[in-house]
N, C-alpha and C positions, 0 to 999 in steps of 0.2 A: 279491729278498730274501724270505726265508721269514718268515711271520707269527710274531711273538714269542709270541703266545698259544699257537699250535700247538706251538712248540718246548717251551714250559713244560709244556703238558699231556702231550705225549708223554714228556718226561723224568719227569714225576710218575707216569705209569702204569708206567714202567720201575722207578722207585723203589719203588712199592707192590709190584710183582711181586718185586723183590729182597727185600723184607721178608717176603712170604709164603714165598719160597724159604728164607730164613733160618729162619723158624719151622718149616718142614718138616724142614730138615736137623738141627735141634736136638731134634726130637721122636723118641722111640724107638718108641712103640707106635701112632702114628696114621698113617693113609694120607693122601696129599696130597689136599686137598679142592678141587675145582673151584669149589664154592660159595664158599669163603673167598676164592679168587682173584678171582671175579667181584665179590664185595663190596668187596674191596680196590681193584679197578679203578674201581668206581663212586665210592667215597669219594675216591680220589686225583684223579680227574678233576674232581670238583666243587671240591676244595681247590685244585687247580692253576688252575682258571679264576678262582677268587676271588683268589688271590695274583697271578696275571698281570694281572688287571684293576686291582689295587691298587698295584702297583709302577710306578715311572717307567721304562718300557722304553727310552726314548731314550738314557739314560746307561748302560745295561747291555748288554754284548755278548752274542753268541750263546752263548759258553761260560758266561758268568755266568747266563744264562737257563736253560741246561741244568742247571747246578748248583743253582740255586734250585728248579727242577722236581724234580730227584732228591731233594733233601732234603725238599721239601714232601710228595711222595708217600710216601716212607719214613716220615717223622714222622707223617703223618696216619694211615697204616695201623697204625703201631706204637701210637699213642695209642688208637685204636679197639680194637685187639687187647687191650691192657692193660685197658681199661675193660670189655670183655666178660668177662674172666676174674674180675673182682671183683663 
């Protein structure tokens, strides 16, 4: 069996990557920033570790953990991106 924390963290990193890709695709005059991607991956990894340690993983399946991770990573990066703009 794969470690539930690992599944959640990997899914969160993918979610954060998807948010940075979304931001890149919606910007017209900016180039894709590897610095922003690295920041997103750091933020999403810590958020995923926190969430995966806080939820009861016994009752959540692998697909559920992946979905929790994806939404956690995307939401964490989205929130930080919005906070930086203001």
